[in-house]
VMD Tcl script that builds the backbone (N, CA, C; Angstrom):
set m [mol new atoms 201]
animate dup $m
set s [atomselect $m all]
$s set {name element resname resid chain x y z} {
  {N N MET 1 A -5.124 -28.086 -31.535}
  {CA C MET 1 A -4.939 -27.279 -30.350}
  {C C MET 1 A -4.840 -25.816 -30.772}
  {N N LYS 2 A -5.571 -24.987 -30.078}
  {CA C LYS 2 A -5.588 -23.552 -30.362}
  {C C LYS 2 A -4.549 -22.851 -29.488}
  {N N ARG 3 A -3.791 -21.958 -30.111}
  {CA C ARG 3 A -2.762 -21.227 -29.360}
  {C C ARG 3 A -3.217 -19.789 -29.148}
  {N N ALA 4 A -3.004 -19.303 -27.971}
  {CA C ALA 4 A -3.322 -17.905 -27.657}
  {C C ALA 4 A -2.062 -17.076 -27.847}
  {N N ALA 5 A -2.230 -15.928 -28.447}
  {CA C ALA 5 A -1.091 -15.018 -28.638}
  {C C ALA 5 A -0.672 -14.428 -27.296}
  {N N LYS 6 A 0.632 -14.292 -27.118}
  {CA C LYS 6 A 1.126 -13.680 -25.882}
  {C C LYS 6 A 0.847 -12.190 -25.918}
  {N N ARG 7 A 0.396 -11.692 -24.816}
  {CA C ARG 7 A 0.125 -10.257 -24.706}
  {C C ARG 7 A 1.389 -9.510 -24.321}
  {N N GLN 8 A 1.445 -8.272 -24.740}
  {CA C GLN 8 A 2.509 -7.388 -24.277}
  {C C GLN 8 A 2.282 -7.132 -22.795}
  {N N THR 9 A 3.344 -6.885 -22.058}
  {CA C THR 9 A 3.212 -6.555 -20.639}
  {C C THR 9 A 2.496 -5.219 -20.497}
  {N N ASP 10 A 1.539 -5.166 -19.606}
  {CA C ASP 10 A 0.794 -3.932 -19.348}
  {C C ASP 10 A 1.766 -2.895 -18.797}
  {N N PRO 11 A 1.896 -1.718 -19.458}
  {CA C PRO 11 A 2.852 -0.704 -18.996}
  {C C PRO 11 A 2.628 -0.268 -17.551}
  {N N GLN 12 A 1.393 -0.362 -17.073}
  {CA C GLN 12 A 1.112 0.064 -15.703}
  {C C GLN 12 A 1.632 -0.954 -14.685}
  {N N ARG 13 A 1.992 -2.138 -15.159}
  {CA C ARG 13 A 2.513 -3.158 -14.246}
  {C C ARG 13 A 4.035 -3.261 -14.276}
  {N N LEU 14 A 4.668 -2.507 -15.147}
  {CA C LEU 14 A 6.130 -2.531 -15.216}
  {C C LEU 14 A 6.730 -1.933 -13.947}
  {N N ARG 15 A 7.867 -2.439 -13.571}
  {CA C ARG 15 A 8.575 -1.870 -12.433}
  {C C ARG 15 A 9.444 -0.737 -12.946}
  {N N PRO 16 A 9.509 0.374 -12.220}
  {CA C PRO 16 A 10.386 1.471 -12.647}
  {C C PRO 16 A 11.833 1.008 -12.688}
  {N N GLY 17 A 12.562 1.499 -13.684}
  {CA C GLY 17 A 13.976 1.180 -13.784}
  {C C GLY 17 A 14.821 2.130 -12.964}
  {N N ALA 18 A 14.281 3.325 -12.718}
  {CA C ALA 18 A 14.978 4.357 -11.949}
  {C C ALA 18 A 13.951 5.416 -11.562}
  {N N CYS 19 A 14.408 6.411 -10.834}
  {CA C CYS 19 A 13.541 7.531 -10.443}
  {C C CYS 19 A 14.247 8.845 -10.736}
  {N N CYS 20 A 13.469 9.869 -11.055}
  {CA C CYS 20 A 14.007 11.214 -11.248}
  {C C CYS 20 A 14.490 11.710 -9.886}
  {N N THR 21 A 15.708 12.186 -9.824}
  {CA C THR 21 A 16.275 12.678 -8.572}
  {C C THR 21 A 15.570 13.946 -8.105}
  {N N ILE 22 A 15.063 14.726 -9.040}
  {CA C ILE 22 A 14.473 16.018 -8.705}
  {C C ILE 22 A 13.042 15.879 -8.181}
  {N N CYS 23 A 12.173 15.198 -8.943}
  {CA C CYS 23 A 10.763 15.105 -8.541}
  {C C CYS 23 A 10.395 13.760 -7.922}
  {N N GLY 24 A 11.288 12.758 -8.078}
  {CA C GLY 24 A 11.006 11.437 -7.518}
  {C C GLY 24 A 10.116 10.586 -8.409}
  {N N GLY 25 A 9.766 11.090 -9.593}
  {CA C GLY 25 A 8.910 10.347 -10.511}
  {C C GLY 25 A 9.593 9.105 -11.053}
  {N N ALA 26 A 8.795 8.097 -11.358}
  {CA C ALA 26 A 9.311 6.832 -11.864}
  {C C ALA 26 A 9.774 6.967 -13.313}
  {N N LEU 27 A 10.870 6.309 -13.620}
  {CA C LEU 27 A 11.386 6.228 -14.976}
  {C C LEU 27 A 11.314 4.764 -15.387}
  {N N TYR 28 A 10.568 4.489 -16.452}
  {CA C TYR 28 A 10.351 3.123 -16.913}
  {C C TYR 28 A 11.241 2.809 -18.100}
  {N N PRO 29 A 11.492 1.529 -18.354}
  {CA C PRO 29 A 12.282 1.157 -19.526}
  {C C PRO 29 A 11.732 1.832 -20.785}
  {N N GLY 30 A 12.603 2.471 -21.531}
  {CA C GLY 30 A 12.199 3.194 -22.736}
  {C C GLY 30 A 12.000 4.685 -22.518}
  {N N ASP 31 A 11.885 5.125 -21.253}
  {CA C ASP 31 A 11.740 6.561 -20.966}
  {C C ASP 31 A 13.075 7.264 -21.191}
  {N N ARG 32 A 13.012 8.484 -21.672}
  {CA C ARG 32 A 14.215 9.295 -21.849}
  {C C ARG 32 A 14.455 10.100 -20.579}
  {N N TYR 33 A 15.707 10.134 -20.139}
  {CA C TYR 33 A 16.074 10.982 -19.003}
  {C C TYR 33 A 17.499 11.462 -19.204}
  {N N TRP 34 A 17.899 12.456 -18.435}
  {CA C TRP 34 A 19.234 13.034 -18.522}
  {C C TRP 34 A 19.931 12.801 -17.197}
  {N N GLN 35 A 21.191 12.415 -17.260}
  {CA C GLN 35 A 21.979 12.225 -16.051}
  {C C GLN 35 A 23.186 13.148 -16.128}
  {N N VAL 36 A 23.240 14.103 -15.206}
  {CA C VAL 36 A 24.297 15.104 -15.176}
  {C C VAL 36 A 24.842 15.180 -13.758}
  {N N ASN 37 A 26.136 14.943 -13.620}
  {CA C ASN 37 A 26.791 15.004 -12.308}
  {C C ASN 37 A 26.058 14.184 -11.250}
  {N N GLY 38 A 25.609 12.996 -11.631}
  {CA C GLY 38 A 24.953 12.095 -10.686}
  {C C GLY 38 A 23.485 12.384 -10.435}
  {N N VAL 39 A 22.918 13.390 -11.094}
  {CA C VAL 39 A 21.508 13.741 -10.926}
  {C C VAL 39 A 20.737 13.243 -12.146}
  {N N ARG 40 A 19.709 12.409 -11.909}
  {CA C ARG 40 A 18.835 11.947 -12.992}
  {C C ARG 40 A 17.657 12.887 -13.097}
  {N N SER 41 A 17.335 13.292 -14.320}
  {CA C SER 41 A 16.234 14.229 -14.535}
  {C C SER 41 A 15.291 13.706 -15.610}
  {N N CYS 42 A 13.991 13.697 -15.306}
  {CA C CYS 42 A 12.988 13.357 -16.310}
  {C C CYS 42 A 12.798 14.570 -17.229}
  {N N GLU 43 A 12.035 14.381 -18.304}
  {CA C GLU 43 A 11.828 15.484 -19.244}
  {C C GLU 43 A 11.178 16.692 -18.578}
  {N N SER 44 A 10.267 16.450 -17.651}
  {CA C SER 44 A 9.567 17.550 -16.985}
  {C C SER 44 A 10.491 18.399 -16.119}
  {N N CYS 45 A 11.543 17.798 -15.590}
  {CA C CYS 45 A 12.447 18.504 -14.683}
  {C C CYS 45 A 13.712 18.999 -15.376}
  {N N LEU 46 A 13.829 18.806 -16.678}
  {CA C LEU 46 A 15.054 19.163 -17.385}
  {C C LEU 46 A 15.390 20.645 -17.250}
  {N N ALA 47 A 14.408 21.523 -17.351}
  {CA C ALA 47 A 14.670 22.961 -17.228}
  {C C ALA 47 A 15.219 23.299 -15.840}
  {N N GLU 48 A 14.672 22.664 -14.815}
  {CA C GLU 48 A 15.147 22.919 -13.450}
  {C C GLU 48 A 16.593 22.434 -13.287}
  {N N LEU 49 A 16.915 21.286 -13.869}
  {CA C LEU 49 A 18.276 20.777 -13.818}
  {C C LEU 49 A 19.235 21.728 -14.528}
  {N N ALA 50 A 18.843 22.221 -15.695}
  {CA C ALA 50 A 19.688 23.148 -16.450}
  {C C ALA 50 A 19.927 24.436 -15.670}
  {N N ARG 51 A 18.863 24.984 -15.046}
  {CA C ARG 51 A 19.021 26.201 -14.240}
  {C C ARG 51 A 20.005 25.973 -13.103}
  {N N ALA 52 A 19.905 24.841 -12.437}
  {CA C ALA 52 A 20.797 24.547 -11.313}
  {C C ALA 52 A 22.242 24.373 -11.793}
  {N N GLU 53 A 22.433 23.676 -12.905}
  {CA C GLU 53 A 23.778 23.422 -13.427}
  {C C GLU 53 A 24.451 24.695 -13.917}
  {N N PHE 54 A 23.688 25.609 -14.511}
  {CA C PHE 54 A 24.268 26.819 -15.079}
  {C C PHE 54 A 24.122 28.044 -14.180}
  {N N ALA 55 A 23.663 27.865 -12.950}
  {CA C ALA 55 A 23.442 28.987 -12.042}
  {C C ALA 55 A 24.713 29.807 -11.818}
  {N N GLY 56 A 25.848 29.160 -11.767}
  {CA C GLY 56 A 27.113 29.854 -11.538}
  {C C GLY 56 A 27.564 30.704 -12.720}
  {N N HIS 57 A 26.906 30.557 -13.852}
  {CA C HIS 57 A 27.276 31.305 -15.055}
  {C C HIS 57 A 26.271 32.414 -15.378}
  {N N ALA 58 A 25.315 32.627 -14.492}
  {CA C ALA 58 A 24.288 33.641 -14.730}
  {C C ALA 58 A 24.869 35.044 -14.623}
  {N N VAL 59 A 24.473 35.909 -15.514}
  {CA C VAL 59 A 24.910 37.305 -15.530}
  {C C VAL 59 A 23.666 38.164 -15.689}
  {N N ILE 60 A 23.614 39.258 -14.958}
  {CA C ILE 60 A 22.496 40.204 -15.085}
  {C C ILE 60 A 22.955 41.329 -15.989}
  {N N CYS 61 A 22.207 41.526 -17.051}
  {CA C CYS 61 A 22.543 42.555 -18.039}
  {C C CYS 61 A 22.579 43.932 -17.357}
  {N N GLY 62 A 23.657 44.672 -17.578}
  {CA C GLY 62 A 23.787 46.007 -17.008}
  {C C GLY 62 A 24.574 46.033 -15.718}
  {N N GLU 63 A 24.882 44.854 -15.157}
  {CA C GLU 63 A 25.650 44.796 -13.918}
  {C C GLU 63 A 26.970 44.103 -14.194}
  {N N GLY 64 A 28.032 44.625 -13.641}
  {CA C GLY 64 A 29.329 43.960 -13.769}
  {C C GLY 64 A 30.019 44.264 -15.089}
  {N N GLU 65 A 30.011 43.310 -15.993}
  {CA C GLU 65 A 30.734 43.446 -17.257}
  {C C GLU 65 A 30.166 44.529 -18.136}
  {N N ARG 66 A 31.075 45.181 -18.872}
  {CA C ARG 66 A 30.653 46.166 -19.860}
  {C C ARG 66 A 30.741 45.521 -21.230}
  {N N LEU 67 A 29.757 45.733 -22.021}
  {CA C LEU 67 A 29.758 45.161 -23.369}
  {C C LEU 67 A 30.389 46.055 -24.375}
}
mol reanalyze $m
mol bondsrecalc $m
mol representation Tube
mol addrep $m
């Protein structure tokens, strides 16, 4: 009797494990994402998440504080 090797699951048929909160993109098992204060961010949206999280700490050079 001949045995056929099992194939790996086609990545395009995998069900997403989660979604990026910012862009709504699918996150599949093995994908890297960041979760900060309940917001999930894919790699593409990481800069936008960082800007939003640190917006309250932004300072414009020459205004306000003296160096």
